[in-house]
Structure formats: C-alpha cells, structure tokens
C-alpha positions as a Markdown table, in Angstrom:
| # | Residue | x | y | z |
|---|---|---|---|---|
| 1 | Met | 82.4 | 95.8 | 113.6 |
| 2 | Tyr | 84.5 | 97.5 | 116.3 |
| 3 | Tyr | 85.2 | 93.9 | 117.7 |
| 4 | Asp | 87.4 | 93.1 | 114.5 |
| 5 | Asp | 89.6 | 96.3 | 115.0 |
| 6 | Ile | 92.2 | 95.7 | 118.2 |
| 7 | Asn | 92.5 | 99.6 | 118.4 |
| 8 | Val | 88.9 | 100.3 | 119.6 |
| 9 | Thr | 88.3 | 100.2 | 123.6 |
| 10 | Lys | 84.7 | 100.6 | 125.3 |
| 11 | Arg | 84.7 | 103.1 | 128.4 |
| 12 | Lys | 81.5 | 103.0 | 130.5 |
| 13 | Thr | 81.4 | 105.5 | 133.0 |
| 14 | Ile | 78.8 | 108.0 | 135.2 |
| 15 | Thr | 79.6 | 112.0 | 134.7 |
| 16 | Asn | 77.2 | 113.6 | 136.9 |
| 17 | Gly | 74.8 | 110.8 | 138.0 |
| 18 | Val | 74.2 | 110.1 | 134.0 |
| 19 | Lys | 75.3 | 106.7 | 132.8 |
| 20 | Tyr | 78.4 | 108.2 | 129.9 |
| 21 | Asp | 79.4 | 105.7 | 127.3 |
| 22 | Phe | 81.8 | 105.9 | 125.0 |
| 23 | Phe | 84.9 | 104.5 | 122.2 |
| 24 | Ile | 88.5 | 105.3 | 122.8 |
| 25 | Tyr | 90.4 | 104.5 | 119.2 |
| 26 | Asn | 93.8 | 104.3 | 119.6 |
| 27 | Met | 95.4 | 106.4 | 116.1 |
| 28 | Leu | 99.0 | 105.6 | 117.4 |
| 29 | Ser | 99.7 | 102.5 | 114.6 |
| 30 | Leu | 98.2 | 104.7 | 111.4 |
| 31 | Glu | 100.1 | 107.9 | 112.8 |
| 32 | Lys | 103.0 | 105.5 | 112.6 |
| 33 | Lys | 102.1 | 104.4 | 109.1 |
| 34 | Phe | 101.2 | 107.3 | 107.7 |
| 35 | Ser | 104.4 | 109.4 | 109.1 |
| 36 | Asn | 107.1 | 106.8 | 108.3 |
| 37 | Gly | 107.9 | 106.3 | 111.8 |
| 38 | Lys | 108.1 | 110.3 | 112.8 |
| 39 | Phe | 104.2 | 110.3 | 114.9 |
| 40 | Gly | 102.9 | 107.2 | 116.5 |
| 41 | Lys | 105.4 | 106.8 | 119.2 |
| 42 | Gly | 105.6 | 107.9 | 123.8 |
| 43 | Glu | 102.7 | 109.3 | 125.7 |
| 44 | Thr | 99.3 | 109.9 | 124.0 |
| 45 | Val | 96.3 | 112.1 | 124.7 |
| 46 | Ile | 93.0 | 112.5 | 123.7 |
| 47 | Ser | 92.6 | 114.9 | 120.8 |
| 48 | Glu | 90.3 | 117.6 | 120.7 |
| 49 | Ile | 88.4 | 115.8 | 117.4 |
| 50 | Lys | 84.8 | 114.7 | 118.4 |
| 51 | Asp | 83.8 | 114.2 | 114.8 |
| 52 | Phe | 82.9 | 110.4 | 114.8 |
| 53 | Asn | 80.3 | 108.4 | 116.2 |
| 54 | Met | 80.2 | 104.8 | 115.9 |
| 55 | Leu | 77.1 | 102.1 | 116.3 |
| 56 | Asp | 77.2 | 100.2 | 119.6 |
| 57 | Asp | 76.2 | 96.3 | 118.7 |
| 58 | Glu | 75.4 | 95.9 | 122.9 |
| 59 | Ser | 73.6 | 98.9 | 123.2 |
| 60 | Gly | 71.9 | 99.7 | 120.1 |
| 61 | Glu | 72.9 | 103.4 | 120.7 |
| 62 | Ile | 75.7 | 105.9 | 118.4 |
| 63 | Leu | 78.3 | 106.4 | 120.8 |
| 64 | Glu | 81.0 | 109.0 | 120.8 |
| 65 | Val | 84.6 | 108.0 | 119.1 |
| 66 | Lys | 87.7 | 110.1 | 120.9 |
| 67 | Leu | 90.5 | 109.3 | 119.3 |
| 68 | Arg | 93.6 | 108.4 | 121.9 |
| 69 | Cys | 96.8 | 110.4 | 119.6 |
| 70 | Ser | 100.5 | 110.2 | 120.5 |
| 71 | Lys | 101.3 | 113.7 | 122.2 |
| 72 | Lys | 103.9 | 114.4 | 119.8 |
| 73 | Ile | 101.5 | 114.6 | 116.5 |
| 74 | Asn | 99.1 | 116.8 | 119.2 |
| 75 | Asp | 101.6 | 119.5 | 120.2 |
| 76 | Ala | 102.5 | 119.8 | 116.7 |
| 77 | Leu | 99.2 | 120.4 | 115.2 |
| 78 | Thr | 99.4 | 123.7 | 117.5 |
| 79 | Gly | 102.5 | 124.5 | 117.0 |
| 80 | Ile | 104.6 | 126.4 | 114.8 |
| 81 | Glu | 104.9 | 124.4 | 111.1 |
| 82 | Pro | 101.6 | 122.4 | 111.7 |
| 83 | Ser | 101.5 | 121.3 | 108.0 |
| 84 | Glu | 103.7 | 118.1 | 108.4 |
| 85 | Ser | 101.3 | 116.8 | 111.2 |
| 86 | Asn | 98.1 | 118.3 | 109.7 |
| 87 | Lys | 98.9 | 116.3 | 106.7 |
| 88 | Val | 99.2 | 113.1 | 109.3 |
| 89 | Phe | 96.5 | 113.7 | 111.2 |
| 90 | Lys | 94.5 | 114.5 | 107.9 |
| 91 | Lys | 94.8 | 111.2 | 107.0 |
| 92 | Cys | 94.3 | 109.1 | 109.5 |
| 93 | Leu | 90.7 | 111.1 | 109.9 |
| 94 | Glu | 90.1 | 109.4 | 106.2 |
| 95 | Glu | 91.3 | 105.5 | 107.5 |
| 96 | Leu | 88.8 | 106.2 | 110.1 |
| 97 | Glu | 85.7 | 107.1 | 107.6 |
| 98 | Asn | 87.3 | 104.0 | 105.4 |
| 99 | Arg | 87.2 | 101.6 | 108.3 |
| 100 | Gly | 83.1 | 103.0 | 109.3 |
| 101 | Leu | 83.9 | 105.5 | 111.6 |
| 102 | Val | 80.9 | 108.6 | 110.9 |
| 103 | Arg | 81.2 | 111.8 | 111.3 |
| 104 | Asn | 78.9 | 114.7 | 112.6 |
C-alpha cells in the first residue's frame, strides 16, 4: 500500500548493532493543503509525534512511521500561539489515519 503514496519512504539502519527499519512520511503537501499555503514549505524536521505504525509489505513487520513536517509548523506548535498550527497538524494526522496509517 505505501508504494502508491509518494510521500512515504522506507529507511533501513542499524542502531547500536540492532537492525532498525522505519518509514518516513513527508507531510509537507498535507500541511500546505490544510493551511492554504501558510505551512508546508521550507526546511523540514522529524516531528516528535511517534504515534503511527504501518505494515511493511516486504518483511510483514509493523514498522514505526516518523513524520517529516515543516520546521515552521513544528516551531509554531511549541510557540506562543499554537492554535492555528495545532488545527492544521490535527487535520494532517486525521488524513494519515484515513490513508491507512495505524495509531499506537
């Protein structure tokens, strides 16, 4: 399923001698869509949100999904007035659930 979505990439790594595979979901297009262009551009960071998992078709394992979002929305979430960015981020998370990502 994740091959149909160009926003998902699989990363394979070894951490402390242990194999660690995960997905990265690029949310920039969703941010841009739900914020009318205010968010979803510029530098990116990996969000602190680690609530999602997805089935890996290759290995049959459930892997963690890390969310790549714009630095602008990430900073706004922890800023003085996070209400607008909070709404946009929640809409993005709801869309991810609709696209088949499973919340922990």
